[in-house]
C-alpha positions as CSV (number, residue, x, y, z in Angstrom):
1,M,-5.5,41.9,16.7
2,E,-5.0,45.5,15.8
3,Q,-3.5,47.8,18.5
4,E,-3.8,51.5,18.7
5,V,-0.6,53.5,18.2
6,Q,0.0,57.2,18.6
7,I,2.0,58.6,15.6
8,K,2.9,62.0,14.4
9,L,2.1,63.0,10.8
10,L,4.1,65.6,9.0
11,F,2.8,67.1,5.8
12,F,4.9,68.9,3.1
13,G,4.1,70.9,0.0
14,F,0.7,70.4,-1.6
15,A,-0.1,67.7,1.0
16,A,0.1,70.4,3.8
17,D,-2.2,72.6,1.7
18,A,-4.7,69.8,1.1
19,V,-4.8,68.9,4.8
20,G,-4.7,72.4,6.1
21,Q,-2.0,71.6,8.7
22,R,1.7,70.9,8.7
23,S,1.5,68.2,11.5
24,I,-1.1,66.1,13.2
25,D,-0.8,63.8,16.3
26,L,-3.0,60.8,15.5
27,H,-4.2,57.8,17.5
28,F,-4.4,55.1,14.8
29,D,-6.0,51.7,15.0
30,G,-4.4,50.3,11.8
31,T,-1.1,48.4,11.7
32,Q,0.4,49.1,8.3
33,L,1.4,52.2,6.4
34,G,-1.1,51.2,3.7
35,D,-3.9,51.4,6.3
36,L,-2.8,54.9,7.1
37,R,-2.7,55.8,3.4
38,K,-6.3,54.6,3.0
39,L,-7.5,56.6,6.1
40,L,-5.8,59.8,4.8
41,L,-7.3,59.5,1.4
42,E,-10.8,58.9,2.9
43,N,-10.5,61.9,5.2
44,Y,-8.7,64.3,2.8
45,P,-10.0,63.7,-0.7
46,E,-7.7,66.4,-2.1
47,L,-4.8,64.1,-1.5
48,K,-6.1,61.8,-4.3
49,R,-4.8,64.3,-6.8
50,L,-1.3,63.2,-5.7
51,A,-1.2,59.7,-7.0
52,D,2.4,59.2,-6.0
53,I,2.5,60.4,-2.4
54,A,5.6,59.1,-0.7
55,F,5.7,58.1,3.0
56,A,8.8,58.3,5.1
57,V,8.8,56.8,8.6
58,N,11.4,58.1,11.0
59,E,13.2,59.7,8.0
60,Q,13.3,56.5,5.9
61,Y,11.0,55.9,2.9
62,Q,8.8,52.9,3.5
63,S,6.3,50.9,1.5
64,D,2.6,50.3,2.4
65,G,3.5,47.0,4.1
66,Y,5.6,48.7,6.8
67,E,4.3,48.0,10.3
68,L,3.7,51.2,12.2
69,K,4.9,51.4,15.8
70,Q,4.2,53.6,18.8
71,A,5.6,57.1,18.4
72,D,6.6,56.7,14.8
73,V,6.9,60.0,12.9
74,V,5.4,59.7,9.4
75,A,6.2,62.3,6.7
76,I,3.8,62.6,3.8
77,I,5.7,63.9,0.8
78,P,4.1,64.8,-2.5
79,P,5.9,64.2,-5.8
80,V,8.7,66.7,-6.4
81,S,9.1,68.3,-9.8
82,G,12.1,70.3,-10.8
83,G,13.6,72.0,-13.7
């Protein structure tokens, strides 16, 4: 049974531009980070241009199988290029 959690999303770089905000408080019915990724790609199609978006939960990178918990802070980090 899925349970709603309230999480905070932080967007950086191009991800912030695509969403139009730097942060969002979200009531989320999913359980895993992969569910959140799917929701974000459905609601913000511009994010699809970033095939390798990284997710950090509470300042630690996590995979799509990570179980989200109440009050988690999720950072959406686009690929970084340097030179």
